[in-house]
N, C-alpha and C positions, 0 to 999 in steps of 0.2 A: 339446877335451876339457872336460868339466864334472864337478865333484865336488859333491855335495849330501848333507848328512846331519847327524847330531847331532855336536856337538863337546864335549859334557860326558858323563861317565859317569853312569849312573843312580844316584840316591841310594838308600841302603839303610838308612834310619833304623830300620825295624822289625827288620831283621836285626841291626843293632848292639845294640839294646836287648835282644833275645832272647838273643843270644850272650853279652852281659855278665852277665845274670842266670843263665843256664845255667852259665857258667864258675864263678861264685862258688859256686853250689850243688854242682856236680860236684867242685870242689876240696876242699870241706869233707868230702864223703863218700868221696873217693878215698883219703885217708889212713886213714879208718876201715876201708875194705875191704881195703887192703893189710895193715894190722895184724891184722885179723880172719882173713885168709887164712893168714898166717904162724903165728898162734897156734893155729888150728884144724887146720892141715896139710891143708886141703882144696884140691885142684887146681882143682875147679870154681869155688870162691870166689876162688882166686888168678887164674884165667883171667878171671873177671868183674872182679876188681880191676885186672888188667893192662889190660883193655879200658877201664876207667874212667880209668886214668892216661893212656892215649892220648887219651881224650876231653878231658882237661884241655889236653893239647898241641894237639889239633885245634881246640878252641874258642879258645884263645889265639892260635893262628896265624890262624884265620879273622878274628878281630877286628883283628889287625895288618894283614892284607891289605885288609880293608874300609877302613881308614884310609889305607893306601898308595895304594889305587886312586883315591882322591879327589885325589891330587896332580896338578897340571896337566901337560899334555904339554910336551915340550921339543924342541929341534932334534934331539937324539940319540934321543929316544923320542917319535915323532910321535903315537902312540896312547896316550901316557902309561903308566900302570902297570896298566891294566885287566886284562891277562892274568895278573897275579899271583893273581887269584881261581882261575883254572884250574890254575895250578901248585900252589896250596895244596890244591885238591881232589885232584890227582894224588898229592901227598905224603901226604895223609890215607889215600888208598887203598893206597899202598905200605906205609904204617905198619901198616895193618890186616892186610896179608898177612904181615908179619914176626911180628905177634902170633899169627896163626893157626899159623904154622910152629912157634913155641915151644910153644904149647898141645898140638899134635899130638905133638911129640917127647916131652914130659913125660907125656902121657896113655899113650902106648905103653909107656914105662918103668914106669909105675905099674900097668899091667895085670898084669905079672908079680909085683909085690910091693907091693900097696896098703898104705900106712901107716895107722896108727890115726888116726881123725879124731874131733875133738870136735864131734859133730853138733849139739849144742844151741847152741854158739857160732856154728857155721856157719850155722844156720838164722836166728838172731837178726840177724847181720850182713847176710845175704842179704835179709831182709825190709826192713831199713833202706835197703839199697842200691836195692832195687826202688822204694821210696817216692821216693828222690832221683831215680832215673832217670825215673820217670813224671812227676815235676814238671818235669824238664828237657825231656822230650818235649813236654809241654804248652806250655812256653815257646817252643820252636822250631817247633811244628807250623804255625803260620800263616805263618811266614817261610821255610819250607823250599823253596818253589818260586821264591824271588826270584833265586837263583843257585846254581851248582854248589857253590860254596864253602860256603854255608850248608847246602845239602842234604847235603854230606859230613859236616858236624858233626852234622846231624840223624840221619843213618844210624848214626853212631858211637853216639849216645845211645840210639836206638831198639834197636839191636842189643844194647846193654848191658842195657836193660830186659828184653828177651826172654831174655838170658843169665841175668839174676837169677832169672827164673821157673824156668829149668832148675836153677839152683843150689838154689833152695828145694825143688824136687821131689827132688833128690838128697839133700839134708839130711833131708827127711821120710822117705825110704826107709831111709836109714842109721839114723836115730833109731828107726824102727819095727821094722826087721828085722836091722840090723847088717850088711847086704850092702855092703861097702866098694867093690866094683866099680862101684856106681852113680855114684861120684864121677868116675872117669876117663871112663866112658861118656857122662855128661852133658857132660863137657868136650869130647869129640869133637863132640857136637851143637852146642855153643856155637861151636866152631871152624868148623864148616860154615856156621853162620849168619853169622859175621863174614866168612868168605871170600866168600860170596854178595854181600854188600854191597860188599866191596872190589873184586871183579872188575867189577861194574857201574859203580862210581865211576871206576875206572881206565880202563875202556873209553870212557865218555862224555868224560872229560877228554882222553884221547889223541885222540879224534875231533875235538875242538875244536882241539887243537894241530896236528893234521894238516890242518886247514882243510877238513874234510869238509863236504859240503852239509848244513845243518840238516834234521832230520827234518820240521820244519814247512813246508818249502819244497819244492814239486815243480818240479824243473828243467825238465822238458818243458812244464809248464803256464806257467811263467814265460817260457820262450822263445817260446811261442805268443802270450802276452799282449803281449810287446814287438814281435814280428813283425807283429801285427795293427794296430799303430799306423799311421794313414794316412801315407803317404810313406816308410815303412821298407821297403826292398827286401831287406835281409838282416841277420841277427843272428849274430854269432860271438864266440868267446873269452868265453863267458858263464861267470862264476864266482860262486859264493855261498859265504860262509863266516861263521863266528861269531868275532868279535873277542873278546868276553867275553859273559857271560850278559846277555841283554837288548839286545845290540848286534850286529845282523846286517848284514854288508856285502855289496855286489855290485859287480862290474865287468863291462863288456861293450862290444863294438864294434857300432855300428849304422850300416848304410849307408843314407843318404838321398840320392836322386839329385839333387834340387833343393836347392842350398845355401840358398836363400831360406826353405826349410821346416825348416831345422835346429833353430831355437829352438823352434818350435811342437812339433816331434816330440820334442825333448828334454823339454819340460815335460810332455807327455802320457805319455812313458815313465816319468818320475819318479813321476807320479801313479799309474800302474798298478802300478809296482813296490812302492810303499808298501802296497798292499792285501795283499801277501804277507808283511807284517811286517818288511820290510827298511828299516833306518833310514839307512844310509850308502851312497849311490849314486854310482858313477863311470861315466860313459858317454863312450866315445870316438866322436864323430860322424865319419863318413867319407863322402866324395863317391863317386858312381858314375862311373868314367872314361868309360863308354859314354855317359853323359848329356852330357858335354862334347863328345864326338864328334858326337852328334846335334845339339847346339846350333850347332857350327861348320859343319855341313853344311846348315843351313837358311838 
């Protein structure tokens, strides 16, 4: 059996810088939005504020996980702490679902008896929140595809920015017409937006934890590529999974009749496998019993 692959987790310097700056910016404005939502009595603004508070937690957790993921592997954790990134992304998604449930429950309650809203204050705070969210989105935009953890934080902030737009629209409607139902109705829209991001993040995180085949790898094509290596008679027990973002692993059994050709076949298999974006490769080389029978009969 041979194992070949990366032994170090990928560095995330851009992610760390972007997350740190976005965390500071979001933390400053989260307090302002919470206070503004309470003072104006706007559910849409409180929903946006609640989302921003979860942003602070998500960004802080993401930074902590990036630091932990760089810790070296141990005998007890042979892959190190790489999968903390996936757990953090799953936690972020679950937190978004909780926020969504709270918004919907409160919106339903307010449909029957909408409270008076200070729409001018609501509008001013929402505009400031939008500016902060757009700045955070810009900071995280380039690093969003480095890993699921950073993408989870990016989705938090992006959803918050879109929610701020809805809050601004609700405040403008109330200010112009006095129609108070605009507030809980916009809150429903914000909840739907948050839930969409949450479900997608939870689904992708769960797929990694269940060791599903990455969407970027076609298992039939990979099987065919290994089977086409000269000397390989059979390929079985082929598995491909994601250890963490940017780290795809594979294991397989390959039957090569002639033991003298094992090393050459192994090297060619590893070369072909890496063209599929697989970094950590484990191949179990097996002999063909029929080949030994043929040798002894000659």
